C-alpha positions as CSV (number, residue, x, y, z in Angstrom):
1,M,-66.8,62.5,54.9
2,E,-67.5,65.6,57.0
3,V,-66.1,68.8,55.6
4,E,-66.0,71.8,58.0
5,C,-65.7,75.5,57.1
6,V,-63.0,76.7,59.4
7,L,-63.0,80.3,58.1
8,D,-65.7,82.0,56.1
9,A,-63.1,84.2,54.5
10,K,-65.2,85.2,51.4
11,A,-61.9,85.3,49.5
12,L,-62.1,86.4,45.9
13,L,-59.4,83.9,44.9
14,G,-58.2,82.0,47.9
15,E,-55.1,79.9,47.2
16,C,-51.8,78.5,48.3
17,P,-52.5,77.2,51.8
18,V,-49.3,76.4,53.7
19,W,-49.1,74.7,57.1
20,S,-46.5,75.9,59.6
21,V,-45.6,72.8,61.7
22,E,-43.8,75.0,64.3
23,E,-46.7,77.5,64.7
24,Q,-49.5,75.0,64.1
25,A,-51.0,77.7,61.9
26,L,-52.2,78.0,58.4
27,Y,-51.0,80.6,56.0
28,W,-52.8,81.3,52.7
29,V,-53.3,84.0,50.0
30,D,-56.0,85.9,48.2
31,I,-54.6,86.5,44.8
32,L,-57.1,89.2,43.6
33,A,-57.6,91.0,46.9
34,P,-53.8,90.7,47.2
35,A,-52.8,89.7,50.7
36,L,-51.1,87.0,52.7
37,H,-53.2,85.7,55.6
38,R,-52.6,83.6,58.7
39,L,-55.2,81.5,60.6
40,D,-54.7,79.9,64.0
41,P,-57.2,77.0,63.7
42,A,-57.2,76.4,67.5
43,T,-58.3,79.9,68.4
44,G,-59.7,81.3,65.1
45,A,-57.4,84.3,65.3
46,T,-56.3,85.7,62.0
47,R,-53.7,88.2,60.6
48,T,-53.4,89.8,57.3
49,W,-50.5,91.4,55.4
50,A,-51.6,93.4,52.3
51,M,-49.5,93.0,49.1
52,P,-48.9,95.7,46.5
53,H,-49.6,93.4,43.6
54,S,-51.4,90.1,43.0
55,I,-49.8,87.3,44.9
56,G,-49.9,83.9,43.2
57,S,-48.1,81.9,45.9
58,F,-45.5,81.9,48.6
59,G,-43.3,79.7,50.7
60,L,-42.2,80.1,54.3
61,R,-38.4,80.7,54.8
62,E,-36.1,78.8,57.1
63,S,-34.6,82.1,58.4
64,G,-38.0,83.6,58.9
65,G,-40.4,85.5,56.7
66,A,-41.5,84.2,53.3
67,I,-40.7,84.2,49.6
68,V,-43.6,85.6,47.6
69,A,-44.5,85.3,44.0
70,L,-46.0,88.7,43.0
71,R,-47.1,89.9,39.7
72,N,-43.7,91.7,39.3
73,G,-41.6,88.8,40.3
74,F,-40.2,87.0,43.3
75,H,-39.6,88.9,46.6
76,L,-38.5,88.1,50.1
77,F,-41.1,89.3,52.7
78,N,-40.6,90.3,56.3
79,F,-43.6,89.6,58.4
80,G,-42.5,92.0,61.1
81,T,-41.8,95.1,59.0
82,G,-43.9,94.3,55.9
83,D,-40.8,95.0,53.8
84,L,-40.4,93.4,50.4
85,T,-36.9,92.7,48.9
86,P,-36.8,91.9,45.2
87,V,-35.2,88.6,44.1
88,A,-35.9,88.3,40.4
89,N,-38.6,89.0,37.8
90,P,-38.5,86.0,35.4
91,E,-40.8,87.5,32.8
92,P,-40.4,91.3,32.7
93,D,-41.6,91.6,29.2
94,M,-44.8,89.4,29.4
95,A,-47.5,91.7,30.6
96,G,-50.3,89.2,29.9
97,N,-48.7,86.6,32.3
98,R,-48.6,86.5,36.0
99,L,-47.0,84.2,38.6
100,N,-49.4,81.5,39.9
101,D,-49.1,78.3,42.0
102,G,-45.9,77.8,43.8
103,K,-44.3,75.7,46.6
104,A,-41.0,75.2,48.4
105,A,-39.3,72.0,47.3
106,P,-37.8,69.4,49.6
107,D,-34.3,70.6,48.8
108,G,-35.1,74.2,50.0
109,S,-35.6,75.8,46.6
110,F,-38.9,77.5,45.6
111,W,-40.8,76.7,42.5
112,A,-43.6,78.8,40.9
113,G,-45.1,78.9,37.5
114,T,-46.7,81.5,35.3
115,M,-50.0,81.6,33.5
116,D,-51.7,83.3,30.6
117,E,-54.0,85.6,32.6
118,E,-55.0,87.7,29.6
119,T,-56.7,84.9,27.5
120,M,-56.3,81.7,29.6
121,S,-55.6,79.9,26.3
122,R,-52.0,80.8,25.1
123,R,-49.1,78.5,25.9
124,T,-47.1,81.4,27.3
125,G,-46.6,80.0,30.8
126,S,-43.5,78.5,32.3
127,L,-42.3,76.8,35.5
128,Y,-39.4,78.4,37.4
129,R,-37.1,77.2,40.2
130,V,-35.5,79.8,42.6
131,A,-32.4,78.3,44.1
132,P,-31.4,79.3,47.7
133,D,-28.8,81.6,46.2
134,G,-31.5,83.5,44.3
135,T,-30.6,82.0,40.9
136,V,-33.8,81.5,38.8
137,R,-34.0,78.7,36.2
138,R,-36.8,77.9,33.8
139,M,-37.7,74.2,34.2
140,L,-40.8,73.9,31.9
141,D,-42.4,76.0,29.2
142,G,-45.3,75.8,26.8
143,L,-47.9,75.9,29.7
144,I,-51.2,77.7,29.8
145,V,-51.8,77.7,33.5
146,S,-48.9,76.2,35.6
147,N,-50.4,74.6,38.7
148,G,-50.6,71.6,41.1
149,L,-47.0,71.5,42.4
150,A,-46.3,68.7,44.9
151,W,-43.4,66.4,45.7
152,S,-43.4,62.8,46.9
153,A,-42.1,62.1,50.4
154,D,-38.6,61.2,49.2
155,G,-38.4,64.3,47.0
156,R,-37.7,62.2,43.9
157,T,-41.0,62.7,42.1
158,L,-42.6,66.0,41.2
159,F,-46.2,66.3,40.3
160,H,-47.4,69.2,38.2
161,S,-50.6,70.1,36.4
162,D,-51.6,72.5,33.6
163,S,-55.1,73.5,34.6
164,K,-56.2,74.7,31.1
165,G,-54.3,71.9,29.5
166,K,-56.2,69.5,31.8
167,L,-53.1,67.4,32.4
168,I,-51.6,66.0,35.6
169,C,-48.0,64.9,35.0
170,A,-45.2,63.4,37.0
171,Y,-41.4,63.8,36.6
172,D,-38.4,62.2,38.1
173,H,-36.9,65.0,40.2
174,E,-33.3,65.4,41.2
175,P,-33.0,67.2,44.5
176,G,-30.2,69.8,44.6
177,T,-30.4,70.6,40.9
178,G,-34.1,70.4,40.2
179,D,-33.5,68.5,37.0
180,L,-36.7,66.9,35.6
181,T,-36.7,63.8,33.5
182,N,-39.1,60.9,32.5
183,R,-42.2,62.9,32.0
184,R,-45.4,60.9,32.2
185,V,-49.1,61.9,32.1
186,I,-50.8,60.7,35.2
187,A,-54.4,61.8,34.4
188,E,-56.4,64.0,32.0
189,P,-59.4,65.0,34.1
190,S,-62.5,66.2,32.4
191,E,-64.5,69.3,33.5
192,E,-67.0,66.9,35.1
193,V,-64.3,65.0,37.0
194,G,-62.6,68.2,38.0
195,R,-60.1,70.4,36.2
196,P,-56.9,70.2,38.2
197,D,-55.9,73.2,40.3
198,G,-53.7,73.2,43.4
199,A,-52.5,70.0,45.0
200,A,-50.7,68.1,47.8
201,T,-49.3,64.6,48.3
202,D,-49.7,62.1,51.1
203,M,-47.3,59.6,52.6
204,E,-48.6,56.8,50.4
205,G,-47.6,58.7,47.3
206,F,-51.2,59.7,46.3
207,Y,-51.9,63.1,44.8
208,W,-54.7,65.2,46.1
209,S,-56.0,67.7,43.5
210,A,-58.6,70.4,43.8
211,G,-61.1,69.7,41.1
212,I,-62.1,73.3,40.6
213,S,-64.6,72.8,37.8
214,A,-66.6,70.1,39.6
215,G,-66.4,71.4,43.2
216,V,-64.6,68.3,44.5
217,L,-61.3,67.2,46.0
218,N,-59.8,64.3,44.0
219,R,-57.2,61.7,45.2
220,W,-55.2,60.3,42.4
221,S,-53.1,57.2,42.7
222,P,-49.5,57.3,41.4
223,D,-50.5,55.3,38.3
224,G,-53.4,57.7,37.5
225,G,-56.4,56.0,39.0
226,L,-59.1,58.1,40.7
227,D,-59.0,56.6,44.2
228,R,-61.4,59.0,45.9
229,Q,-63.6,62.0,45.1
230,I,-64.9,64.2,47.9
231,P,-67.6,66.8,47.2
232,M,-66.8,70.2,48.7
233,P,-69.3,72.7,50.2
234,C,-68.1,75.5,47.8
235,A,-68.5,76.2,44.1
236,A,-64.8,76.1,43.3
237,P,-62.1,74.6,45.6
238,T,-58.6,75.8,44.6
239,M,-55.9,74.0,46.6
240,P,-55.4,71.5,49.5
241,C,-52.6,71.2,52.0
242,F,-52.0,68.9,54.9
243,G,-51.8,70.1,58.4
244,G,-52.8,69.6,62.0
245,P,-50.8,67.9,64.8
246,D,-50.6,64.6,63.0
247,M,-50.7,66.0,59.4
248,R,-54.0,64.2,58.8
249,T,-56.1,67.4,58.4
250,I,-56.6,68.6,54.8
251,Y,-57.2,72.4,54.5
252,V,-58.7,73.5,51.3
253,T,-59.0,77.1,49.9
254,S,-61.7,78.3,47.5
255,L,-62.9,81.3,45.5
256,R,-65.9,83.5,44.8
257,H,-64.5,85.4,41.8
258,N,-66.5,84.9,38.6
259,V,-69.0,82.6,40.4
260,S,-72.6,83.2,39.4
261,D,-75.2,84.6,41.8
262,E,-77.1,81.3,41.4
263,R,-74.0,79.3,42.4
264,L,-73.2,81.5,45.3
265,A,-76.8,81.1,46.6
266,A,-76.3,77.3,46.4
267,F,-72.8,77.5,48.0
268,P,-72.7,80.6,50.2
269,L,-69.4,79.5,51.9
270,S,-67.5,79.8,48.6
271,G,-64.3,81.7,49.2
272,G,-64.0,80.0,52.6
273,I,-61.3,77.7,54.0
274,F,-62.4,74.1,54.7
275,A,-61.0,71.2,56.7
276,L,-61.5,67.5,56.6
277,E,-59.8,64.6,58.4
278,V,-58.2,61.7,56.5
279,D,-56.5,58.5,57.5
280,V,-53.2,58.9,55.7
281,P,-50.9,61.8,56.8
282,G,-49.6,64.3,54.2
283,V,-46.1,65.1,53.1
284,P,-44.8,68.1,55.1
285,V,-44.0,71.1,52.8
286,A,-40.4,72.3,53.1
287,K,-39.2,75.8,53.7
288,F,-37.2,78.0,51.4
289,K,-33.5,78.0,52.4
290,G,-32.7,81.3,50.7
């Protein structure tokens, strides 16, 4: 399968690609060189909005702008003015944690989890849901690195991973309330198969997970079978998303941070954004209704 580098971004920690159907454009973040970026794949044109703190993830808003998950909490962001409006800081007393992977849910809420950035080993992380009215609710706790959020096409199943726990789980999800029930472990990928990072779902109910430790993109079946594994031309892919006119293009972010000189020599496009065409369209990601 042909994988193309569509932007040699040299991102320290590229993450959270989000496709705008209306604009036919890709938004993404660099967590460590904190900024929100936009790429027009048709022209190659880019834009950048610097952030004052590390940005783990974001979601586009129905009313315009975005909700961003910064180190100091959730904020609304205005693309035109660059203004940030605080919403909530879910963990004001946990300096060793930061907000990480996030995504807008089909019901218009925004979900993002925290991670133990200090040691990458303590179960101090949680998963939060921001309702459209700004109310924040803790949905899961006891996580090391909350990651891999993605919903099924009907919004009734939530997939979620703990990268350091090396688990991919699924839950029954109740739109409107966000209630999670019936937890089941879908897969427990090894380092060689690919520790689970960011993810996306397709219209057949399969879960596409960036196998960051193995340099691959993995497609998992709903019952946990490894359906497909695609080698990526980078040391560490971080997150896929579906886009393009027919939602059959997968865009994948990657990183350069903490990659050895030897690995960078072997994979000089690390930190870039990649694209590949697949036969099954992806589930469109909703917008935050707040």
